[in-house]
C-alpha positions in Angstrom: -3.7 5.7 17.0 0.0 5.9 18.0 1.5 9.0 16.6 5.2 9.3 16.8 6.4 12.1 14.6 9.9 12.0 16.0 10.8 9.3 13.5 9.4 11.1 10.5 11.5 12.5 7.7 10.8 15.3 5.3 12.1 14.9 1.7 12.7 18.7 1.5 14.9 18.9 4.6 18.6 19.7 4.1 21.1 17.0 4.6 22.4 18.8 7.7 19.0 19.0 9.2 18.5 15.3 8.6 21.8 14.4 10.2 21.0 16.5 13.2 17.5 14.8 13.7 18.9 11.3 13.0 21.8 11.7 15.5 21.8 8.8 17.9 18.8 7.1 16.4 18.5 3.8 14.6 18.1 4.7 10.9 15.5 2.9 8.8 15.0 3.5 5.1 11.7 2.1 3.8 10.4 2.0 0.2 6.7 2.7 0.4 4.7 5.0 2.7 2.8 2.1 4.2 6.1 0.4 5.3 7.6 3.7 6.6 4.5 4.4 8.6 4.6 0.9 10.2 8.3 1.4 11.0 7.5 4.6 12.8 4.7 3.1 14.8 6.9 0.2 16.0 10.2 2.1 16.3 8.8 5.2 18.0 11.3 7.6 19.5 14.3 5.3 18.9 14.2 5.4 15.1 14.6 7.8 12.3 12.7 6.7 9.3 13.2 7.8 5.7 10.6 6.9 3.1 11.6 6.8 -0.5 8.2 6.9 -2.2 6.0 9.7 -1.4 2.2 10.4 -2.0 1.0 9.6 -5.5 4.2 7.6 -6.4 3.7 4.3 -8.3 6.1 1.8 -6.8 5.7 -0.6 -9.8 7.3 2.0 -12.1 9.7 3.6 -9.6 13.4 4.0 -10.4 15.9 4.7 -7.7 17.8 8.0 -7.8 21.3 8.6 -6.6 19.8 10.3 -3.6 17.8 7.1 -2.8 21.0 5.0 -3.1 22.6 7.3 -0.5 19.7 6.9 1.8 19.9 3.1 1.5 23.6 3.2 2.1 23.2 5.2 5.3 20.4 3.0 6.8 21.0 0.5 9.7 17.9 -1.3 8.4 16.3 -1.3 4.9 12.6 -2.4 4.6 10.9 -3.1 1.4 7.7 -4.9 0.4 9.0 -7.6 -1.8 6.9 -9.8 -4.1 8.2 -7.6 -7.0 6.1 -4.5 -5.9 9.1 -2.2 -6.3 9.7 -3.2 -9.9 13.3 -2.4 -11.0 14.4 -1.7 -7.4 13.8 -5.4 -6.5 17.3 -6.3 -7.9 18.9 -3.6 -5.9 17.3 -4.9 -2.7 18.2 -8.5 -3.4 21.9 -7.6 -4.1 22.1 -5.4 -1.0 20.6 -8.1 1.2 23.7 -10.2 0.7 25.8 -7.8 2.7 23.4 -5.5 4.5 20.4 -5.7 6.8 17.7 -5.6 4.2 14.3 -7.2 4.9 11.2 -7.8 2.8 8.2 -7.3 5.1 6.3 -10.0 3.2 9.0 -12.6 3.8 7.3 -14.4 6.7 3.8 -14.6 5.2 3.0 -18.2 4.1 2.6 -18.5 0.3 -0.7 -20.2 1.0 -2.1 -16.8 2.2 -0.9 -15.0 -0.9 -2.9 -14.4 -4.1 -1.2 -15.8 -7.2 -0.7 -13.4 -10.1 -3.0 -14.2 -13.1 -0.3 -12.8 -15.4 2.6 -15.0 -14.0 1.9 -18.1 -12.0 5.3 -18.0 -10.4 4.6 -14.6 -8.8 2.3 -13.4 -6.1 0.1 -10.3 -5.7 2.2 -7.8 -3.6 -0.7 -5.6 -2.4 -1.0 -7.3 0.9 -1.7 -4.2 2.9 -5.3 -4.2 1.7 -6.0 -7.2 3.9 -5.4 -5.7 7.4 -4.8 -9.1 8.9 -2.0 -9.8 6.4 -0.6 -6.3 7.1 -0.4 -7.3 10.7 2.0 -10.0 9.8 4.1 -7.4 8.0 4.1 -5.3 11.2 5.3 -8.3 13.2 8.1 -8.8 10.6 9.2 -5.2 11.1 9.0 -5.6 14.9 11.2 -8.8 14.7 13.7 -7.1 12.4 14.0 -4.1 14.7 14.5 -6.3 17.8 17.2 -8.4 16.0 19.0 -5.3 14.7 18.7 -3.1 17.8 18.2 -5.4 20.8 18.8 -2.6 23.4 15.3 -1.2 22.7 13.6 -4.6 22.2 11.1 -4.0 25.0 10.0 -0.7 23.5 9.6 -2.2 20.1 7.5 -5.1 21.5 5.2 -2.7 23.4 4.8 -0.3 20.5 4.0 -3.2 18.1 1.5 -4.7 20.6 -0.4 -1.4 20.9 -0.4 -0.9 17.1 -1.5 -4.5 16.4 -4.5 -3.9 18.7 -5.5 -0.9 16.6 -5.2 -2.9 13.5 -7.4 -5.7 14.9 -10.1 -3.1 15.5 -9.6 -1.6 12.0 -10.0 -5.1 10.4 -13.4 -5.5 12.2 -14.4 -2.0 11.2 -13.8 -2.6 7.5 -15.7 -5.9 7.6 -18.7 -4.2 9.1 -18.6 -1.2 6.7 -18.4 -3.3 3.6 -21.1 -5.7 4.9 -23.5 -2.6 4.9 -23.4 -2.5 1.1 -26.2 -4.5 -0.6 -24.7 -7.7 -2.0 -25.7 -6.9 -5.6 -23.9 -3.5 -5.4 -20.8 -4.9 -3.8 -18.5 -4.4 -6.9 -15.3 -2.5 -6.8 -13.9 -1.4 -10.1 -10.5 0.4 -10.3 -7.7 1.3 -12.6 -5.5 -1.6 -11.8 -5.9 -4.9 -9.9 -4.6 -3.7 -6.5 -7.6 -4.5 -4.4 -7.7 -8.3 -4.7 -6.8 -8.9 -1.1 -9.4 -6.4 0.0 -12.0 -8.2 -2.0 -11.1 -11.6 -0.6 -10.9 -10.3 3.0 -14.1 -8.2 3.0 -16.3 -10.0 0.6 -16.5 -7.5 -2.2 -16.1 -8.4 -5.9 -13.1 -6.6 -7.4 -12.2 -5.8 -11.1 -9.2 -3.8 -12.3 -8.6 -2.5 -15.9 -4.8 -3.3 -15.7 -3.2 -6.3 -14.0 -1.5 -6.5 -10.6 1.3 -4.2 -11.9 0.7 -0.9 -13.6 3.7 -1.9 -15.8 1.3 -4.2 -17.7 -0.4 -2.5 -20.6 -4.2 -2.5 -21.1 -5.7 -2.6 -24.6 -9.0 -1.7 -26.3 -10.3 -5.2 -25.6 -9.8 -4.7 -21.8 -11.6 -1.3 -22.0 -14.5 -2.8 -24.0 -14.9 -5.8 -21.7 -15.0 -3.7 -18.6 -17.4 -1.2 -20.3 -19.7 -4.0 -21.3 -19.7 -5.4 -17.7 -20.7 -2.0 -16.4 -23.6 -1.7 -18.9 -24.9 -5.3 -18.5 -24.8 -5.3 -14.7 -26.0 -1.6 -14.4 -23.0 -0.7 -12.2 -23.2 2.9 -11.1 -19.7 3.8 -10.0 -16.0 3.2 -10.7 -13.0 4.5 -8.8 -9.8 6.2 -9.7 -6.5 5.8 -7.8 -4.1 8.4 -6.5 -1.1 6.8 -8.1 -2.7 5.8 -11.5 -3.7 8.2 -14.2 -7.5 8.6 -14.4 -7.8 8.6 -18.2 -8.4 4.9 -18.5 -11.5 5.0 -16.3 -12.7 8.1 -18.0 -12.6 6.2 -21.3 -14.7 3.4 -19.9 -17.3 5.9 -18.5 -17.5 7.6 -21.9 -17.9 4.2 -23.6 -20.8 3.2 -21.2 -22.5 6.6 -21.9 -22.4 5.9 -25.6 -24.4 2.8 -24.8 -26.9 4.7 -22.7 -25.6 3.8 -19.3 -24.4 6.5 -16.9 -21.5 5.7 -14.6 -19.9 8.2 -12.3 -16.5 8.3 -10.5 -17.2 7.2 -6.9 -14.1 8.9 -5.6 -10.3 8.6 -5.4 -8.8 5.6 -3.6 -5.2 5.3 -2.3 -3.8 2.0 -3.7 0.0 2.0 -3.9 0.8 5.1 -1.9 -0.5 7.0 1.1 -2.0 10.5 1.0 -0.2 13.7 1.9 1.3 13.8 5.4 -1.3 15.3 7.7 -4.3 14.4 5.5 -6.9 11.9 6.5 -5.1 9.3 4.3 -1.6 10.3 5.4 -1.0 7.1 7.5 -1.9 3.5 7.0 -5.0 3.4 9.3 -6.3 6.6 7.8 -5.7 5.4 4.3 -7.7 2.2 4.9 -10.5 4.2 6.5 -10.6 6.7 3.7 -10.8 4.0 1.1 -13.5 2.1 2.9 -15.6 5.2 3.6 -15.3 6.3 -0.1 -16.3 2.8 -1.4 -19.3 2.5 1.0 -20.6 6.0 0.3 -20.5 5.4 -3.5 -22.0 1.9 -3.5 -24.4 1.7 -0.7 
């Protein structure tokens, strides 16, 4: 995997340190960790990337701070997911795009390849990074945005993107093979919110979430009881918690199943809307996808 730490930023660095490291580099501010990681892979030594949302942060509920606004103002290029992933920040991004270089990395993905929201037919599921082939289109969008904004380094951006896209092609095949090793009757992924729909479609695994596509949607006792009954009736052995979503909802379902005589365990923690800590096995996009897949396969196979 291409590792280019030059473009990384540390949220605890002083402003003077940041300015020194960013001097002479093309500045990118990205909302989520997945987008920041892709920007570093494509931009390499020519960019300084600042990510707004760190490990464990839920983008659906995120509210921009004054510090975030300063980071957005200083950027030569702002990258965000779009498709309403960033919740209340979406309006900020749309307003900024009228006068600044602000790009939604999902903008070039045909709507025919997007999943429609069950809650709102006019919206689409924003969790496209769970289908690696769709995330490759986002990487291409980042590449094209960098080339347009910083043409002096266009050749480097093309080369870096090509190398990274080759890695993603291999990752896509790897995930397909790993999920296919789970017996079909056990291929059921149950999580706290409906973030893994693209993963299910791409890799042939049934997906159910307690909450909807956005964690801003509330779940009720009926949602809990329906999912509990499904676990009991189908004798499903494992559910999964998410790093950016409180685990109490899944714990309630496990307790409810136990009252009906069926034991369910937590199969592990998955990374849904945020990467893991920097330097951990899930601290970059490829590592995050591998961690999730290995955790799912270990629990369900």
